[in-house]
A tleap script that builds the chain and sets N, CA, C and O, in Angstrom:
source leaprc.protein.ff14SB
mol = sequence {
  NMET THR ARG VAL GLN SER PRO ALA LEU THR
  HIE MET CYS ARG ASN CYS GLY ARG HIE PHE
  SER LEU HIE GLN VAL ARG GLU VAL HIE ALA
  ALA GLU HIE THR PRO GLU GLY GLU ALA GLU
  VAL LEU VAL CYS PRO VAL CYS GLY SER TYR
  ASP LEU ASP PRO LEU SER GLU VAL PRO ASN
  ALA CGLY
}
set mol.1.N position { 0.872 -1.195 0.020 }
set mol.1.CA position { 0.061 -0.064 0.075 }
set mol.1.C position { 0.959 1.233 -0.087 }
set mol.1.O position { 2.050 1.285 0.481 }
set mol.2.N position { 0.520 2.214 -0.818 }
set mol.2.CA position { 1.328 3.410 -0.982 }
set mol.2.C position { 0.770 4.430 -0.054 }
set mol.2.O position { -0.446 4.614 -0.028 }
set mol.3.N position { 1.532 5.066 0.665 }
set mol.3.CA position { 1.008 6.052 1.590 }
set mol.3.C position { 0.946 7.461 0.929 }
set mol.3.O position { 1.946 7.930 0.384 }
set mol.4.N position { -0.156 8.086 0.979 }
set mol.4.CA position { -0.325 9.514 0.345 }
set mol.4.C position { 0.067 10.498 1.263 }
set mol.4.O position { -0.399 10.481 2.403 }
set mol.5.N position { 0.988 11.481 0.850 }
set mol.5.CA position { 1.400 12.513 1.536 }
set mol.5.C position { 0.385 13.704 1.536 }
set mol.5.O position { 0.063 14.240 0.476 }
set mol.6.N position { -0.078 14.081 2.663 }
set mol.6.CA position { -0.978 15.304 2.618 }
set mol.6.C position { -0.230 16.399 3.070 }
set mol.6.O position { 0.709 16.242 3.852 }
set mol.7.N position { -0.600 17.596 2.603 }
set mol.7.CA position { 0.021 18.864 3.026 }
set mol.7.C position { -0.034 18.984 4.533 }
set mol.7.O position { -0.989 18.561 5.185 }
set mol.8.N position { 1.050 19.589 5.075 }
set mol.8.CA position { 0.994 19.754 6.443 }
set mol.8.C position { 0.050 20.811 6.906 }
set mol.8.O position { -0.225 21.844 6.297 }
set mol.9.N position { -0.437 20.403 8.120 }
set mol.9.CA position { -1.475 21.386 8.775 }
set mol.9.C position { -0.557 22.478 9.362 }
set mol.9.O position { 0.357 22.185 10.134 }
set mol.10.N position { -0.848 23.877 8.938 }
set mol.10.CA position { 0.147 24.857 9.420 }
set mol.10.C position { -0.482 26.020 10.187 }
set mol.10.O position { 0.186 26.868 10.779 }
set mol.11.N position { -1.799 25.998 10.134 }
set mol.11.CA position { -2.639 27.110 10.718 }
set mol.11.C position { -3.794 26.554 11.308 }
set mol.11.O position { -4.366 25.598 10.784 }
set mol.12.N position { -4.218 27.125 12.453 }
set mol.12.CA position { -5.566 26.951 13.029 }
set mol.12.C position { -6.414 28.174 13.163 }
set mol.12.O position { -5.941 29.242 13.551 }
set mol.13.N position { -7.803 27.996 12.807 }
set mol.13.CA position { -8.625 29.154 12.963 }
set mol.13.C position { -9.024 29.237 14.349 }
set mol.13.O position { -9.512 28.251 14.903 }
set mol.14.N position { -8.860 30.313 14.944 }
set mol.14.CA position { -9.328 30.476 16.388 }
set mol.14.C position { -10.731 30.713 16.524 }
set mol.14.O position { -11.221 30.701 17.653 }
set mol.15.N position { -11.509 30.948 15.417 }
set mol.15.CA position { -12.949 31.164 15.356 }
set mol.15.C position { -13.778 29.909 15.328 }
set mol.15.O position { -14.730 29.718 16.084 }
set mol.16.N position { -13.330 28.999 14.341 }
set mol.16.CA position { -14.109 27.763 14.111 }
set mol.16.C position { -13.342 26.694 14.736 }
set mol.16.O position { -13.980 25.691 15.057 }
set mol.17.N position { -12.014 26.724 14.983 }
set mol.17.CA position { -11.310 25.513 15.422 }
set mol.17.C position { -10.742 24.643 14.453 }
set mol.17.O position { -10.052 23.700 14.839 }
set mol.18.N position { -10.947 24.841 13.227 }
set mol.18.CA position { -10.315 23.951 12.215 }
set mol.18.C position { -9.022 24.238 11.829 }
set mol.18.O position { -8.559 25.370 11.970 }
set mol.19.N position { -8.254 23.121 11.250 }
set mol.19.CA position { -6.886 23.305 10.911 }
set mol.19.C position { -6.785 23.193 9.449 }
set mol.19.O position { -7.513 22.429 8.815 }
set mol.20.N position { -5.792 24.027 8.842 }
set mol.20.CA position { -5.578 24.086 7.524 }
set mol.20.C position { -4.179 24.240 7.095 }
set mol.20.O position { -3.344 24.727 7.857 }
set mol.21.N position { -3.868 23.818 5.827 }
set mol.21.CA position { -2.566 24.030 5.275 }
set mol.21.C position { -2.529 25.473 4.684 }
set mol.21.O position { -3.571 26.039 4.353 }
set mol.22.N position { -1.239 26.083 4.554 }
set mol.22.CA position { -1.008 27.312 4.207 }
set mol.22.C position { -1.757 27.632 2.887 }
set mol.22.O position { -2.413 28.668 2.782 }
set mol.23.N position { -1.655 26.753 1.906 }
set mol.23.CA position { -2.304 26.991 0.596 }
set mol.23.C position { -3.784 27.196 0.739 }
set mol.23.O position { -4.387 27.847 -0.114 }
set mol.24.N position { -4.394 26.681 1.760 }
set mol.24.CA position { -5.823 26.790 1.851 }
set mol.24.C position { -6.273 28.190 2.574 }
set mol.24.O position { -7.419 28.610 2.414 }
set mol.25.N position { -5.407 28.826 3.302 }
set mol.25.CA position { -5.782 30.032 3.995 }
set mol.25.C position { -5.262 31.251 3.317 }
set mol.25.O position { -5.856 32.320 3.462 }
set mol.26.N position { -4.104 31.151 2.525 }
set mol.26.CA position { -3.304 32.273 1.856 }
set mol.26.C position { -4.292 32.946 0.857 }
set mol.26.O position { -5.039 32.272 0.149 }
set mol.27.N position { -4.266 34.144 0.836 }
set mol.27.CA position { -4.903 34.963 -0.121 }
set mol.27.C position { -3.962 36.094 -0.531 }
set mol.27.O position { -3.253 36.575 0.353 }
set mol.28.N position { -3.878 36.565 -1.757 }
set mol.28.CA position { -3.131 37.608 -2.240 }
set mol.28.C position { -4.088 38.663 -2.800 }
set mol.28.O position { -4.812 38.388 -3.757 }
set mol.29.N position { -4.103 39.949 -2.178 }
set mol.29.CA position { -4.879 40.911 -2.712 }
set mol.29.C position { -4.153 42.054 -3.299 }
set mol.29.O position { -3.022 42.264 -2.862 }
set mol.30.N position { -4.617 42.820 -4.211 }
set mol.30.CA position { -4.003 44.065 -4.718 }
set mol.30.C position { -3.891 45.100 -3.566 }
set mol.30.O position { -4.868 45.294 -2.843 }
set mol.31.N position { -2.855 45.696 -3.398 }
set mol.31.CA position { -2.688 46.784 -2.305 }
set mol.31.C position { -1.739 47.752 -2.892 }
set mol.31.O position { -0.521 47.574 -2.910 }
set mol.32.N position { -2.386 48.852 -3.404 }
set mol.32.CA position { -1.624 49.834 -4.207 }
set mol.32.C position { -0.675 50.746 -3.263 }
set mol.32.O position { 0.184 51.483 -3.748 }
set mol.33.N position { -0.898 50.634 -1.929 }
set mol.33.CA position { -0.094 51.410 -1.137 }
set mol.33.C position { 1.178 50.606 -0.455 }
set mol.33.O position { 1.798 51.010 0.529 }
set mol.34.N position { 1.402 49.554 -1.078 }
set mol.34.CA position { 2.493 48.740 -0.645 }
set mol.34.C position { 3.613 48.698 -1.727 }
set mol.34.O position { 3.297 48.759 -2.916 }
set mol.35.N position { 4.869 48.599 -1.354 }
set mol.35.CA position { 5.942 48.593 -2.489 }
set mol.35.C position { 5.680 47.382 -3.433 }
set mol.35.O position { 5.954 47.539 -4.623 }
set mol.36.N position { 5.221 46.293 -3.051 }
set mol.36.CA position { 5.014 45.075 -3.911 }
set mol.36.C position { 3.763 45.288 -4.762 }
set mol.36.O position { 3.673 44.653 -5.812 }
set mol.37.N position { 2.758 46.153 -4.388 }
set mol.37.CA position { 1.444 46.159 -5.076 }
set mol.37.C position { 0.510 45.250 -4.658 }
set mol.37.O position { -0.629 45.280 -5.123 }
set mol.38.N position { 0.938 44.230 -3.619 }
set mol.38.CA position { -0.025 43.324 -3.277 }
set mol.38.C position { 0.346 42.997 -1.785 }
set mol.38.O position { 1.403 43.302 -1.234 }
set mol.39.N position { -0.741 42.303 -1.218 }
set mol.39.CA position { -0.626 41.949 0.393 }
set mol.39.C position { -1.106 40.590 0.558 }
set mol.39.O position { -2.159 40.249 0.019 }
set mol.40.N position { -0.458 39.830 1.222 }
set mol.40.CA position { -0.895 38.479 1.567 }
set mol.40.C position { -1.678 38.611 2.870 }
set mol.40.O position { -1.315 39.268 3.846 }
set mol.41.N position { -2.778 37.914 2.758 }
set mol.41.CA position { -3.862 37.870 3.948 }
set mol.41.C position { -4.226 36.386 4.137 }
set mol.41.O position { -4.430 35.614 3.200 }
set mol.42.N position { -4.287 36.066 5.442 }
set mol.42.CA position { -4.686 34.696 5.944 }
set mol.42.C position { -6.100 34.689 6.343 }
set mol.42.O position { -6.448 35.276 7.367 }
set mol.43.N position { -7.008 34.009 5.533 }
set mol.43.CA position { -8.342 33.938 5.854 }
set mol.43.C position { -8.911 32.413 5.957 }
set mol.43.O position { -8.511 31.579 5.145 }
set mol.44.N position { -9.682 32.126 6.786 }
set mol.44.CA position { -10.215 30.831 7.070 }
set mol.44.C position { -11.158 30.502 5.940 }
set mol.44.O position { -12.116 31.250 5.750 }
set mol.45.N position { -10.976 29.487 5.205 }
set mol.45.CA position { -11.923 29.173 4.098 }
set mol.45.C position { -13.377 28.708 4.484 }
set mol.45.O position { -14.288 28.632 3.660 }
set mol.46.N position { -13.496 28.414 5.773 }
set mol.46.CA position { -14.753 27.867 6.342 }
set mol.46.C position { -15.619 28.939 6.952 }
set mol.46.O position { -16.811 29.030 6.661 }
set mol.47.N position { -15.076 29.674 7.719 }
set mol.47.CA position { -15.848 30.857 8.343 }
set mol.47.C position { -15.448 32.293 7.962 }
set mol.47.O position { -16.092 33.279 8.318 }
set mol.48.N position { -14.385 32.330 7.246 }
set mol.48.CA position { -13.950 33.718 6.757 }
set mol.48.C position { -13.296 34.626 7.742 }
set mol.48.O position { -13.131 35.825 7.515 }
set mol.49.N position { -12.913 34.008 8.883 }
set mol.49.CA position { -12.236 34.726 9.991 }
set mol.49.C position { -10.794 35.093 9.624 }
set mol.49.O position { -10.134 34.308 8.944 }
set mol.50.N position { -10.310 36.187 10.023 }
set mol.50.CA position { -8.780 36.415 9.855 }
set mol.50.C position { -7.961 36.145 11.062 }
set mol.50.O position { -6.778 36.475 11.146 }
set mol.51.N position { -8.628 35.534 11.996 }
set mol.51.CA position { -8.125 35.113 13.287 }
set mol.51.C position { -7.444 33.719 13.206 }
set mol.51.O position { -7.972 32.755 13.760 }
set mol.52.N position { -6.291 33.605 12.531 }
set mol.52.CA position { -5.521 32.387 12.431 }
set mol.52.C position { -4.107 32.278 13.061 }
set mol.52.O position { -3.232 33.138 12.966 }
set mol.53.N position { -4.018 31.188 13.667 }
set mol.53.CA position { -2.680 31.042 14.485 }
set mol.53.C position { -1.884 30.136 13.605 }
set mol.53.O position { -2.428 29.227 12.979 }
set mol.54.N position { -0.593 30.374 13.550 }
set mol.54.CA position { 0.367 29.381 12.998 }
set mol.54.C position { 0.581 28.297 13.972 }
set mol.54.O position { 0.691 28.575 15.166 }
set mol.55.N position { 0.651 27.020 13.530 }
set mol.55.CA position { 0.974 25.962 14.282 }
set mol.55.C position { 2.412 25.700 14.476 }
set mol.55.O position { 3.197 25.973 13.568 }
set mol.56.N position { 2.812 25.202 15.568 }
set mol.56.CA position { 4.343 24.831 15.750 }
set mol.56.C position { 4.418 23.275 15.782 }
set mol.56.O position { 3.485 22.571 16.170 }
set mol.57.N position { 5.606 22.809 15.339 }
set mol.57.CA position { 5.824 21.426 15.298 }
set mol.57.C position { 6.261 20.986 16.662 }
set mol.57.O position { 7.118 21.596 17.302 }
set mol.58.N position { 5.622 19.862 17.110 }
set mol.58.CA position { 5.847 19.371 18.530 }
set mol.58.C position { 6.770 18.189 18.304 }
set mol.58.O position { 6.407 17.272 17.568 }
set mol.59.N position { 8.038 18.176 18.954 }
set mol.59.CA position { 8.912 17.200 18.847 }
set mol.59.C position { 8.338 15.897 19.623 }
set mol.59.O position { 7.809 16.013 20.729 }
set mol.60.N position { 8.465 14.755 19.022 }
set mol.60.CA position { 8.079 13.463 19.720 }
set mol.60.C position { 6.593 13.379 19.717 }
set mol.60.O position { 6.051 12.729 20.611 }
set mol.61.N position { 5.816 14.018 18.727 }
set mol.61.CA position { 4.347 13.935 18.828 }
set mol.61.C position { 3.941 12.740 18.118 }
set mol.61.O position { 4.078 12.728 16.895 }
set mol.62.N position { 3.472 11.760 18.698 }
set mol.62.CA position { 2.981 10.605 17.970 }
set mol.62.C position { 3.316 9.492 18.867 }
set mol.62.O position { 3.033 8.337 18.550 }
savepdb mol mol.pdb
quit
């Protein structure tokens, strides 16, 4: 049996309590007042909250 690698869970929504990978919560929006012309925003794809916490890797978890 081949094990399927799933993307690492990197963020937790403090509003709904669900966990997500960075690609699921990352949004890039145009921001004319920044040097890059855009800004990265983290948004929960389930509830729309901006209150996301990065998760830390825990040694010996398992």
